[in-house]
TORLO-63239 format. One record per residue (C-alpha): residue in one letter; chain; x, y, z. Coordinates in steps of 0.1 Angstrom, whole numbers. Each point is the difference from the previous one (the first is absolute). Layout:
BEGIN
+------+------+-------+-------+-------+
: code : unit :  east : north :    up :
+------+------+-------+-------+-------+
:    a :    A :     X :     Y :     Z :
...
+------+------+-------+-------+-------+
This chain:
BEGIN
+------+------+-------+-------+-------+
: code : unit :  east : north :    up :
+------+------+-------+-------+-------+
:    m :    A : -1744 :  1030 : -2827 :
:    i :    A :    31 :    11 :   -19 :
:    f :    A :    34 :     2 :    16 :
:    y :    A :    19 :    31 :   -12 :
:    n :    A :    30 :     0 :    22 :
:    v :    A :    27 :   -24 :    13 :
:    s :    A :    -4 :     0 :    37 :
:    n :    A :    15 :   -19 :    30 :
:    n :    A :   -24 :   -11 :    27 :
:    l :    A :   -31 :    20 :    -7 :
:    i :    A :   -30 :   -14 :    17 :
:    l :    A :   -32 :     0 :   -21 :
:    k :    A :   -34 :   -16 :     1 :
:    v :    A :   -13 :   -23 :   -26 :
:    n :    A :   -36 :   -12 :     6 :
:    n :    A :     3 :    10 :    37 :
:    k :    A :    32 :   -20 :     4 :
:    s :    A :    32 :    18 :    10 :
:    l :    A :    30 :    -8 :   -22 :
:    n :    A :    36 :    11 :    -2 :
:    l :    A :    10 :    14 :   -34 :
:    t :    A :    38 :    -1 :    -6 :
:    h :    A :    23 :    -3 :   -30 :
:    e :    A :    22 :   -30 :     8 :
:    p :    A :   -10 :   -33 :    18 :
:    l :    A :    29 :     4 :    24 :
:    d :    A :   -16 :    33 :    13 :
:    c :    A :   -33 :   -18 :     8 :
:    q :    A :   -13 :    -1 :    36 :
:    n :    A :    -6 :   -33 :    18 :
:    n :    A :   -31 :    10 :    19 :
:    i :    A :   -22 :     9 :   -30 :
:    m :    A :    -7 :   -12 :   -35 :
:    n :    A :    21 :    18 :   -26 :
:    l :    A :    -3 :    13 :   -35 :
:    f :    A :    34 :     4 :   -18 :
:    g :    A :    17 :     0 :   -34 :
:    h :    A :    37 :     1 :   -10 :
:    i :    A :     4 :   -37 :    -8 :
:    h :    A :   -21 :     3 :   -32 :
:    r :    A :   -17 :   -33 :    -9 :
:    l :    A :    24 :   -23 :    18 :
:    q :    A :   -25 :    -8 :    28 :
:    v :    A :   -35 :    14 :     3 :
:    v :    A :    -9 :   -13 :    35 :
:    k :    A :    20 :    -4 :    32 :
:    t :    A :   -12 :   -10 :    34 :
:    f :    A :     1 :    36 :    11 :
:    g :    A :   -16 :    17 :   -30 :
:    l :    A :    -6 :     6 :   -36 :
:    n :    A :    22 :    13 :   -29 :
:    v :    A :   -22 :    26 :   -16 :
:    g :    A :    24 :     8 :   -28 :
:    i :    A :   -18 :     1 :   -34 :
:    d :    A :    25 :   -23 :   -17 :
:    g :    A :   -10 :   -28 :    24 :
:    h :    A :   -37 :     4 :   -10 :
:    n :    A :     2 :     0 :   -38 :
:    y :    A :     5 :    38 :     0 :
:    n :    A :   -33 :     7 :    17 :
:    l :    A :    -6 :    21 :    31 :
:    l :    A :   -15 :   -18 :    29 :
:    n :    A :   -32 :    14 :    15 :
:    e :    A :   -12 :    -3 :    36 :
:    n :    A :   -19 :   -33 :    -8 :
:    d :    A :    31 :   -15 :   -16 :
:    i :    A :    21 :     8 :    30 :
:    e :    A :   -26 :   -13 :    24 :
:    f :    A :    -2 :   -33 :   -21 :
:    y :    A :    38 :    -6 :     1 :
:    l :    A :     3 :     9 :    37 :
:    n :    A :   -29 :   -24 :     9 :
:    a :    A :    18 :   -27 :   -19 :
:    i :    A :    33 :     7 :    18 :
:    e :    A :   -16 :     1 :    34 :
:    n :    A :   -26 :   -28 :    -3 :
:    h :    A :     7 :   -24 :   -29 :
:    y :    A :    37 :    -2 :   -10 :
:    d :    A :    20 :   -25 :    21 :
:    k :    A :    36 :    -8 :     6 :
:    n :    A :     3 :   -15 :   -35 :
:    v :    A :    -6 :    34 :   -16 :
:    f :    A :    26 :    17 :    22 :
:    c :    A :    26 :   -28 :     4 :
:    t :    A :    37 :     9 :    -3 :
:    k :    A :    31 :   -20 :    -8 :
:    n :    A :     6 :    -3 :    37 :
:    d :    A :   -33 :   -17 :     4 :
:    l :    A :    10 :   -25 :   -27 :
:    d :    A :    33 :    -6 :    17 :
:    l :    A :   -18 :    -7 :    33 :
:    n :    A :   -23 :   -25 :   -18 :
:    i :    A :    30 :   -19 :   -15 :
:    q :    A :    17 :    -2 :    34 :
:    t :    A :   -32 :   -13 :    15 :
:    i :    A :    -4 :   -28 :   -26 :
:    k :    A :    36 :   -12 :     4 :
+------+------+-------+-------+-------+
């Protein structure tokens, strides 16, 4: 699968799973896993989807199996330590005090 266009909120199927394809993470949908770009290699995975930009993947295109691998990790294996934010750290510091 090769993406030829920049699109906002195009629903497509990858290995029988519906995904939302959009350009920017802020345009992602919250009721479906998302494929996005725009942020280059700054963050490859988010709780709601996968950055499919080539610069985040050593300038290689992702195939359907790559996408399925990452989405499985996001949904089933990555925990709150992978996706923590500064706010989470601030809450932990307040709890310790």
